[in-house]
DSSP file (Angstrom, degrees, kcal/mol; ACC not computed):
  #  RESIDUE AA STRUCTURE BP1 BP2  ACC     N-H-->O    O-->H-N    N-H-->O    O-->H-N    TCO  KAPPA ALPHA  PHI   PSI    X-CA   Y-CA   Z-CA
    1    1 A X              0   0    0      0, 0.0     2,-0.0     0, 0.0     5,-0.0   0.000 360.0 360.0 360.0 133.1 -123.2    8.7 -162.0
    2    2 A X     >  -     0   0    0      1,-0.1     4,-1.7     4,-0.0     3,-0.2  -0.322 360.0-110.8 -77.3 162.1 -121.7    6.1 -159.8
    3    3 A X  H  > S+     0   0    0      1,-0.2     4,-1.7     2,-0.2     5,-0.2   0.878 118.6  53.3 -60.1 -39.2 -123.7    3.8 -157.6
    4    4 A X  H  > S+     0   0    0      1,-0.2     4,-1.6     2,-0.2    -1,-0.2   0.870 106.0  53.5 -66.7 -35.0 -122.4    5.5 -154.4
    5    5 A X  H  > S+     0   0    0      1,-0.2     4,-1.8     2,-0.2    -1,-0.2   0.875 106.0  53.7 -64.5 -37.3 -123.4    8.9 -155.8
    6    6 A X  H  X S+     0   0    0     -4,-1.7     4,-1.7     1,-0.2    -1,-0.2   0.896 109.4  47.2 -65.6 -40.1 -127.0    7.7 -156.3
    7    7 A X  H  X S+     0   0    0     -4,-1.7     4,-2.6     2,-0.2    -1,-0.2   0.801 105.8  59.8 -72.0 -27.7 -127.3    6.5 -152.7
    8    8 A X  H  X S+     0   0    0     -4,-1.6     4,-2.3     2,-0.2    -1,-0.2   0.926 105.6  48.2 -63.6 -44.0 -125.9    9.8 -151.5
    9    9 A X  H  X S+     0   0    0     -4,-1.8     4,-2.2     1,-0.2    -2,-0.2   0.917 112.1  49.2 -62.3 -42.9 -128.8   11.6 -153.1
   10   10 A X  H  X S+     0   0    0     -4,-1.7     4,-2.3     1,-0.2    -2,-0.2   0.901 110.4  51.1 -63.4 -40.9 -131.2    9.2 -151.6
   11   11 A X  H  X S+     0   0    0     -4,-2.6     4,-2.2     2,-0.2    -2,-0.2   0.884 108.4  51.6 -64.7 -39.0 -129.6    9.7 -148.2
   12   12 A X  H  X S+     0   0    0     -4,-2.3     4,-1.8     2,-0.2    -2,-0.2   0.931 110.4  48.6 -63.0 -45.0 -129.9   13.4 -148.5
   13   13 A X  H  < S+     0   0    0     -4,-2.2     4,-0.5     1,-0.2    -2,-0.2   0.900 110.5  51.9 -61.7 -39.7 -133.6   13.1 -149.3
   14   14 A X  H >< S+     0   0    0     -4,-2.3     3,-0.7     1,-0.2     4,-0.3   0.897 108.2  51.5 -63.3 -39.8 -134.0   10.8 -146.3
   15   15 A X  H 3< S+     0   0    0     -4,-2.2    -1,-0.2     1,-0.2    -2,-0.2   0.863 121.9  30.9 -64.8 -36.2 -132.3   13.3 -144.0
   16   16 A X  T 3X S+     0   0    0     -4,-1.8     4,-2.6     1,-0.1    -1,-0.2   0.202  85.0 111.9-109.2  14.4 -134.6   16.2 -145.1
   17   17 A X  H <> S+     0   0    0     -3,-0.7     4,-2.6    -4,-0.5     5,-0.2   0.905  77.3  50.7 -57.8 -45.8 -137.7   14.2 -145.9
   18   18 A X  H  > S+     0   0    0     -4,-0.3     4,-0.8     1,-0.2    -1,-0.2   0.897 113.8  44.8 -63.0 -39.6 -139.8   15.7 -143.1
   19   19 A X  H  > S+     0   0    0      2,-0.2     4,-0.9     1,-0.2     3,-0.4   0.895 113.1  51.4 -69.8 -38.9 -138.9   19.3 -144.0
   20   20 A X  H >< S+     0   0    0     -4,-2.6     3,-0.7     1,-0.2    -2,-0.2   0.907 108.7  50.1 -64.1 -41.5 -139.5   18.6 -147.7
   21   21 A X  H 3< S+     0   0    0     -4,-2.6    -1,-0.2     1,-0.2    -2,-0.2   0.681 105.2  58.2 -74.5 -16.1 -142.9   17.2 -147.1
   22   22 A X  H 3< S+     0   0    0     -4,-0.8    -1,-0.2    -3,-0.4    -2,-0.2   0.722  88.4  92.7 -80.9 -22.6 -144.0   20.1 -144.9
   23   23 A X  S << S-     0   0    0     -4,-0.9     2,-0.6    -3,-0.7    -3,-0.0  -0.429  88.4-109.3 -73.2 143.5 -143.3   22.6 -147.7
   24   24 A X        +     0   0    0     -2,-0.1     2,-0.3     0, 0.0    -1,-0.1  -0.633  62.9 134.9 -73.7 117.9 -146.1   23.6 -150.0
   25   25 A X        -     0   0    0     -2,-0.6     5,-0.1    -4,-0.1    -5,-0.0  -0.968  59.3 -69.0-155.4 164.3 -145.5   22.0 -153.4
   26   26 A X    >>  -     0   0    0     -2,-0.3     4,-1.5     1,-0.1     3,-1.1  -0.153  44.8-114.9 -58.4 152.5 -147.4   20.1 -156.0
   27   27 A X  H 3> S+     0   0    0      1,-0.3     4,-2.4     2,-0.2     5,-0.2   0.844 114.7  61.8 -56.6 -36.9 -148.5   16.5 -155.2
   28   28 A X  H 3> S+     0   0    0      1,-0.2     4,-1.7     2,-0.2    -1,-0.3   0.822 102.4  51.4 -63.6 -29.6 -146.2   15.1 -157.9
   29   29 A X  H <> S+     0   0    0     -3,-1.1     4,-2.3     2,-0.2    -1,-0.2   0.887 108.6  50.4 -72.6 -39.0 -143.2   16.5 -156.0
   30   30 A X  H  X S+     0   0    0     -4,-1.5     4,-2.3     1,-0.2    -2,-0.2   0.907 110.7  50.2 -61.8 -41.6 -144.4   14.9 -152.8
   31   31 A X  H  X S+     0   0    0     -4,-2.4     4,-2.5     2,-0.2    -2,-0.2   0.880 109.0  51.8 -64.9 -37.9 -144.7   11.6 -154.6
   32   32 A X  H  X S+     0   0    0     -4,-1.7     4,-2.8     2,-0.2     5,-0.2   0.919 109.4  49.2 -64.5 -43.9 -141.2   12.0 -156.1
   33   33 A X  H  X S+     0   0    0     -4,-2.3     4,-2.2     1,-0.2    -2,-0.2   0.926 113.0  47.7 -60.5 -45.0 -139.7   12.6 -152.6
   34   34 A X  H  X S+     0   0    0     -4,-2.3     4,-1.5     1,-0.2    -2,-0.2   0.911 113.3  47.9 -62.3 -43.6 -141.6    9.5 -151.3
   35   35 A X  H  X S+     0   0    0     -4,-2.5     4,-1.1     1,-0.2    -2,-0.2   0.931 112.7  47.4 -64.6 -46.3 -140.4    7.4 -154.2
   36   36 A X  H  < S+     0   0    0     -4,-2.8     3,-0.3     1,-0.2    -1,-0.2   0.890 113.4  47.8 -64.3 -40.4 -136.8    8.4 -154.0
   37   37 A X  H  < S+     0   0    0     -4,-2.2    -1,-0.2    -5,-0.2    -2,-0.2   0.783 117.8  40.3 -74.7 -25.4 -136.6    7.9 -150.2
   38   38 A X  H >< S+     0   0    0     -4,-1.5     3,-1.7    -5,-0.2     6,-0.5   0.516  82.6 124.4-100.7  -4.5 -138.2    4.4 -150.3
   39   39 A X  T 3< S-     0   0    0     -4,-1.1    24,-0.2    -3,-0.3    22,-0.1  -0.358  91.0 -12.6 -62.4 127.6 -136.5    3.0 -153.4
   40   40 A X  T 3  S+     0   0    0     22,-2.3    21,-0.5    -2,-0.1    -1,-0.3   0.665 105.1 112.4  56.8  22.0 -134.7   -0.3 -152.8
   41   41 A X  S <  S-     0   0    0     -3,-1.7    -2,-0.1    21,-0.3    -1,-0.1   0.550  92.0-107.3 -97.7  -8.8 -135.1    0.2 -149.0
   42   42 A X  S >  S+     0   0    0     -4,-0.4     3,-1.3    20,-0.3    -3,-0.1   0.221  96.2 106.8  99.4 -13.8 -137.5   -2.6 -148.4
   43   43 A X  T 3  S+     0   0    0     -5,-0.4     3,-0.1     1,-0.3    -4,-0.1   0.785  83.2  47.2 -65.8 -26.8 -140.5   -0.3 -147.8
   44   44 A X  T 3  S-     0   0    0     -6,-0.5    -1,-0.3     1,-0.4     2,-0.1   0.258 128.7 -88.6 -97.6  10.3 -141.9   -1.3 -151.2
   45   45 A X    <   -     0   0    0     -3,-1.3    17,-2.5    17,-0.1    -1,-0.4  -0.269  41.7-110.6 103.1 167.2 -141.3   -5.0 -150.5
   46   46 A X  E     -A   61   0A   0     15,-0.2     2,-0.4    -2,-0.1    15,-0.2  -0.943   8.2-139.8-135.5 156.5 -138.3   -7.3 -151.1
   47   47 A X  E     -A   60   0A   0     13,-2.5    13,-2.6    -2,-0.3     2,-0.5  -0.959  19.8-143.9-113.3 137.1 -137.4  -10.2 -153.4
   48   48 A X  E     -A   59   0A   0     -2,-0.4     2,-0.4    11,-0.2    11,-0.2  -0.876  13.9-170.6-104.9 131.0 -135.5  -13.1 -151.9
   49   49 A X  E     -A   58   0A   0      9,-3.0     9,-3.4    -2,-0.5     2,-0.4  -0.979   4.2-169.5-121.6 132.2 -132.8  -14.9 -154.0
   50   50 A X  E     -A   57   0A   0     -2,-0.4     7,-0.2     7,-0.2    -2,-0.0  -0.957  21.4-119.6-125.8 139.4 -131.2  -18.1 -152.8
   51   51 A X    >   -     0   0    0      5,-2.0     3,-1.6    -2,-0.4    -1,-0.0  -0.253  33.6-106.5 -68.6 162.9 -128.2  -20.0 -154.2
   52   52 A X  T 3  S+     0   0    0      1,-0.3    -1,-0.1     2,-0.1    -2,-0.0   0.841 122.7  53.0 -60.7 -34.0 -128.6  -23.5 -155.4
   53   53 A X  T 3  S-     0   0    0      1,-0.0    -1,-0.3     3,-0.0    -2,-0.0   0.464 107.6-129.8 -82.8   0.7 -126.8  -24.9 -152.4
   54   54 A X  S <  S+     0   0    0     -3,-1.6    -2,-0.1     2,-0.2     3,-0.1   0.749  78.2 111.2  59.2  29.2 -129.3  -22.9 -150.1
   55   55 A X        +     0   0    0      1,-0.2     2,-0.5     0, 0.0    -1,-0.1   0.758  67.7  53.0 -97.7 -31.8 -126.5  -21.4 -148.1
   56   56 A X        -     0   0    0      2,-0.0    -5,-2.0     0, 0.0     2,-0.5  -0.923  60.4-174.6-114.0 125.0 -126.7  -17.8 -149.2
   57   57 A X  E     -A   50   0A   0     -2,-0.5     2,-0.5    -7,-0.2    -7,-0.2  -0.975   6.6-167.8-115.8 125.9 -130.0  -15.8 -149.1
   58   58 A X  E     -A   49   0A   0     -9,-3.4    -9,-3.0    -2,-0.5     2,-0.5  -0.959   5.6-158.7-117.5 127.9 -130.0  -12.3 -150.6
   59   59 A X  E     -A   48   0A   0     -2,-0.5     2,-0.5   -11,-0.2   -11,-0.2  -0.915   9.6-171.1-105.3 127.5 -132.8   -9.9 -150.1
   60   60 A X  E     -A   47   0A   0    -13,-2.6   -13,-2.5    -2,-0.5   -19,-0.1  -0.976  20.1-128.0-122.8 125.5 -133.2   -7.1 -152.6
   61   61 A X  E     -A   46   0A   0    -21,-0.5   -15,-0.2    -2,-0.5     2,-0.1  -0.390  30.8-106.2 -70.0 146.0 -135.6   -4.2 -152.1
   62   62 A X        -     0   0    0    -17,-2.5   -22,-2.3    -2,-0.1   -20,-0.3  -0.419  32.9-118.6 -73.0 147.1 -138.0   -3.3 -154.9
   63   63 A X        -     0   0    0    -24,-0.2    -1,-0.1   -23,-0.1   -24,-0.1  -0.459   4.9-138.9 -82.4 156.4 -137.4   -0.3 -157.0
   64   64 A X        -     0   0    0    -29,-0.1     3,-0.1    -2,-0.1    -1,-0.1   0.759  22.7-148.7 -84.9 -27.0 -139.9    2.6 -157.2
   65   65 A X        +     0   0    0      1,-0.2     2,-0.3   -30,-0.1    -2,-0.0   0.724  39.6 155.2  61.7  25.5 -139.4    3.1 -161.0
   66   66 A X    >   -     0   0    0      1,-0.1     3,-1.3   -34,-0.1     7,-0.3  -0.629  50.0-130.4 -81.3 140.7 -140.1    6.8 -160.6
   67   67 A X  T 3  S+     0   0    0     -2,-0.3    -1,-0.1     1,-0.3    -2,-0.0   0.735 106.3  51.4 -66.0 -21.8 -138.6    8.9 -163.4
   68   68 A X  T 3  S+     0   0    0      5,-0.0     2,-0.4     4,-0.0    -1,-0.3   0.558  83.1 107.2 -90.1  -8.8 -136.9   11.3 -160.9
   69   69 A X    <>  -     0   0    0     -3,-1.3     4,-3.0     1,-0.2     5,-0.4  -0.563  62.1-149.9 -74.2 123.8 -135.3    8.6 -158.9
   70   70 A X  H  > S+     0   0    0     -2,-0.4     4,-1.2     1,-0.2     5,-0.2   0.819  95.9  52.7 -65.0 -28.8 -131.5    8.5 -159.5
   71   71 A X  H  > S+     0   0    0    -65,-0.2     4,-1.0     2,-0.2    -1,-0.2   0.935 119.2  32.4 -70.3 -46.1 -131.3    4.8 -158.8
   72   72 A X  H  > S+     0   0    0     -6,-0.2     4,-2.0     2,-0.2    -2,-0.2   0.893 118.1  52.3 -79.0 -42.1 -134.1    3.8 -161.3
   73   73 A X  H  X S+     0   0    0     -4,-3.0     4,-2.7    -7,-0.3    -3,-0.2   0.868 106.3  54.5 -65.6 -36.4 -133.5    6.5 -163.9
   74   74 A X  H  X S+     0   0    0     -4,-1.2     4,-2.6    -5,-0.4    -1,-0.2   0.908 107.4  50.3 -64.1 -40.9 -129.8    5.7 -164.2
   75   75 A X  H  X S+     0   0    0     -4,-1.0     4,-2.1     2,-0.2    -2,-0.2   0.929 113.6  45.0 -62.9 -45.5 -130.5    2.1 -164.9
   76   76 A X  H  X S+     0   0    0     -4,-2.0     4,-2.6     2,-0.2    -2,-0.2   0.890 112.2  52.4 -65.6 -39.1 -133.0    3.1 -167.6
   77   77 A X  H  X S+     0   0    0     -4,-2.7     4,-2.4     2,-0.2    -2,-0.2   0.927 110.6  46.8 -63.0 -45.3 -130.6    5.6 -169.1
   78   78 A X  H  X S+     0   0    0     -4,-2.6     4,-2.2     1,-0.2    -1,-0.2   0.893 112.8  50.2 -64.1 -39.4 -127.8    3.1 -169.3
   79   79 A X  H  X S+     0   0    0     -4,-2.1     4,-1.8    -5,-0.2    -2,-0.2   0.914 110.6  49.5 -64.0 -42.5 -130.2    0.6 -170.9
   80   80 A X  H  < S+     0   0    0     -4,-2.6    -2,-0.2     1,-0.2    -1,-0.2   0.906 110.8  49.8 -63.0 -43.0 -131.3    3.2 -173.4
   81   81 A X  H  < S+     0   0    0     -4,-2.4    -1,-0.2     1,-0.2    -2,-0.2   0.902 109.8  51.2 -63.6 -41.6 -127.7    4.1 -174.3
   82   82 A X  H  <        0   0    0     -4,-2.2    -1,-0.2     1,-0.3    -2,-0.2   0.862 360.0 360.0 -64.4 -36.1 -126.8    0.5 -174.8
   83   83 A X     <        0   0    0     -4,-1.8    -1,-0.3    -5,-0.2    -2,-0.2   0.498 360.0 360.0 -71.5 360.0 -129.8   -0.1 -177.2
């Protein structure tokens, strides 16, 4: 799955988050929706990386590391395949 496809799934969940969380479903599903929608968005905190010349500052949102998250699961899957 390409990086853009993973963000498309996250964007769809973000668009329908309020409707999804209103539906009766197990707590673990609510947690998955929350994890997927907040992954790498900055809601879970950010890490700042700065170049040696201190001209470029990059902020990267923290991952949720939830097994259902397409952003996190894809990274682990690729790592597992490489090993």
